[in-house]
N, C-alpha and C positions, 0 to 999 in steps of 0.2 A: 519384384517391385516394380510400380509402375511410376514410381517418382512424384504420386502428386499428393504423398499422405502428410499431412503437416500436424504436429502436436503444438498446442498454444497453451504455454502454462500461464494459467490467469489468476482468478481472483480480485480484477478490479475493474472497473469500467472501460479503460482501454480496451483490454481483453475483448470486453463483448464486443465493439466498436470492430476489432480484428477479425473477429469472426465472421458478423455480419460482412465486411468488404469481401473477406475472400470466399465465402460464399456464394457471392453472386458469380464467380468464375465457375464454368463446368466444369466437371470429373473432377473437381478435388475434393477430396477426403480430410475435413477439420474436424479433429478433436479437440477437445479444451479438458487442460483438466484444472479442478477447482481442490483445497486443500480441504475443504471441510471444515472451515471454521465457524461454521453458520447454520442453523438449521433449513434454513428457507433464503438460501444464496438469489442472486437473479444468475436465469440459466442466459447462454449464451445462442444464438444460431447453431445448428450444427449439433454433434456429437459431443456428447460433456459424461467425462468420468469425477466420480468424488471421494475422495480420502489420499492418504501417502502411499507413494511408491513402493517405501522400503528401503529406505536409502539409495545411497549411488546402485548398488546393485539390481537392487529391485527395478530403477529408474530404467538400466540397462534391458532390464528382459522386456520389459514393458515397450521399448523403443524398436525393440527386433523383434515382437510377437506380433507387434500393430506394423512393424514395415514404415516406419517412419523416417522420411527421407530428409523432413528439415523441421528443424525446433525455434518455436518462438515464445522467449519471456520477459511477458508481458505483466510478471509481479510485481506485488508493490517493490519500491525500492528498500523496504528494509526487513525483504523475506529472504534474508543471507542464506541459511542454509539450503532453499532449493536452487536460488543461484548456483553454489557451488557446487551442488550434485549435477545441474544441467550441461555444467561448462566442464566438467570430470567426463559423465558419459557422453556429450558431446564429442569429445576428446578420442575416447574409447571407441567409439565407431565409426568415430571422420563423419561427422554431419555437420552441415552447416548450422549453426548457433545463432541469434539474429536477438539480439539486448532492444528493446524500449525505453529508454530513457528520460526521466524528469528531470528538467534544469531547476534545482536548489531555488525557492524563493529568497529574493535580496531584501537587505533591512532597504527602505524609503524612509522619505521625510516623515517625520511625525510617529516611526515604530520606535519602540523599546523595547530591544530584544535582547535577553540574555542567551547567547548561543554556546551550545556546551555540545561535546562529544559523543555523549551517550547518556543512558536515562540512569546509570548511578549518580554523573555528575549531576544531572540535573536534578535528581534528590538531593542531593547535597547544598547545590545553588538554594534548592527550596527551605531545607534547614537554618540555612544561613539567613534568608528573608524573612522565616518567621518566629527567630529567636526574640525580639523584640514586640512584634505584633502578631497575633493571630491572621492565619491568611485566610481567604475565602477561594479557594481554588478550582480552576476548571481544566479537570485531566482530562485528556480528550485526543488518546493516545492508541486506544484500542483496550484489547484485555489482556494482552498476553504478558505484558511489563508492568501492570500495575502493582505490583512484590514489591517493587523498588522505594513506592512510597506508600506501603499500609500502614506503616509502625511509627509516621511522623504523627505528633501529637496536637500541636499549636496548629489543626488547619482544619476549615471545615473545606469537603472535597462535595464536587457536584461531579461525577462521572455518566458520560453517555456512551452509549455503545447499541449496535442491531441487538445481543442480546444479551441476561441479565449475566453479569461476572462472578463466577463462585467464590471471587475473594472480598466479596465486602465487607461478609462479618469480622474480617483481619483490620478493617479499618476504624480509628476511633468516632469518627465523625462523618458520616457518607451518604450522598442522596443521588441516587442512580436513577436517570431518565433513560428510555428509548429512544432510540433513533437512528434511521438510515440517511447519509448524505444524499446528494449535496443540498446543501442548506444557502441559501442567500443570506447577504449582509446584514439585511435587516430584521431577520430573523434572528439571526445570531446577537445584535443588537439588542432588540426586545428579550432574549434568556438570559445575556449577560447584565443586564440591567435589574430582570424582576430578581434573580440569583443574588446579585449582589458581589459579584466577581469581582476580585481583586486584583488576580493573576493568572493567566493561560499557560497551561503545559503542554506541549504538542511536538509533535513532529514535523521537519521539513522536508514533506512528503512530495512539494514540488507542484507542476501541474496547475490547471485552470481551476478545479471543483473544491480545492478542499482549503485556501485560503480565505474563504467568506470570514471564519472567527477571528483571526489576524487582522483583517482590513476592521472588523466591528473591534476587535482592540485599540487600532489606532484613533477610530473615529472617538473613542471612548476614553482615550489617553490611559490603556494600560498595561501594565507591561507582560511581557511573554517570554516565559523557558522553552528555546525553542532545540530541539535535540538535531543533529545534520544527520544527513544523510549519510550511510557506510560508505567508504571507497567504492569506487563504480570497479567490476571486474573485466579485466580484459576481454578485449573480443568487438565485433563487429556494434557497433550500437549508434541506434536511431533515435530525435528526439521526435518526431511526431509519426502518427498511426500510418497516414498518406505513404510514406516513406518507406517504412518498412511492411507494409502490403506491397508495393511497388516492389522491391526487392524479393520479398517471397515470390512473388509470381514470376519473377524472372527466374530466380531459384529452380523455380519447381518445372521451367519449361513452359511454361505458361504464354502464350502469344499476346494475349489481349491484354488489358487494365480495365477492372470492375468500372461500370459505369457509376 
């Protein structure tokens, strides 16, 4: 093992930037893993693998086979399963694991947020709000957790995702639009106004690129149901791409820093 093989658990824009920064350093073998949730993902610099590992043991096998010496978790804050698997595998093989974390967005003046712990609570809150008045809901949580909202009747749902969800037929009243972020606040204001949205449901993903819909909601005086991030896992945590790249280079024995 040459100590210079790095696995990036990706699927986010941050992962793409990390791979790009690390690729500048010579003699580093960078592999970015994508879950395969979309058919046309954005590919990072370096090698890419697509699809699941086959659980914890499958990930361990991949790490051993590829002689990985360091793992970077740059997955979405809500990607709980792969985070847990990475912690297990890294501990089993005594590998360093660096987590890129995003600070949660905070309520600011003019915001009207209902903070909830999970998607089940978000659906309960929407049912409560829609008891007396039909709501036009902008549901922007990705595709995986739409099932929590599919049987709510007194709502018109607007769903935006990269690819069309299979579950749309389960909704009583729904409109789907295709879209891949980031989106500007101006475009979000236009969308919310055109679709006469009454309330937004979203995840508190943190970071810079995804908050535009909440800024648009503030401008228009709209409420939002915001799902909190899952509890952070223990381990080495860094909140900027620059910090995690610097530490990664040190860990694999690279003397310089990428320009």
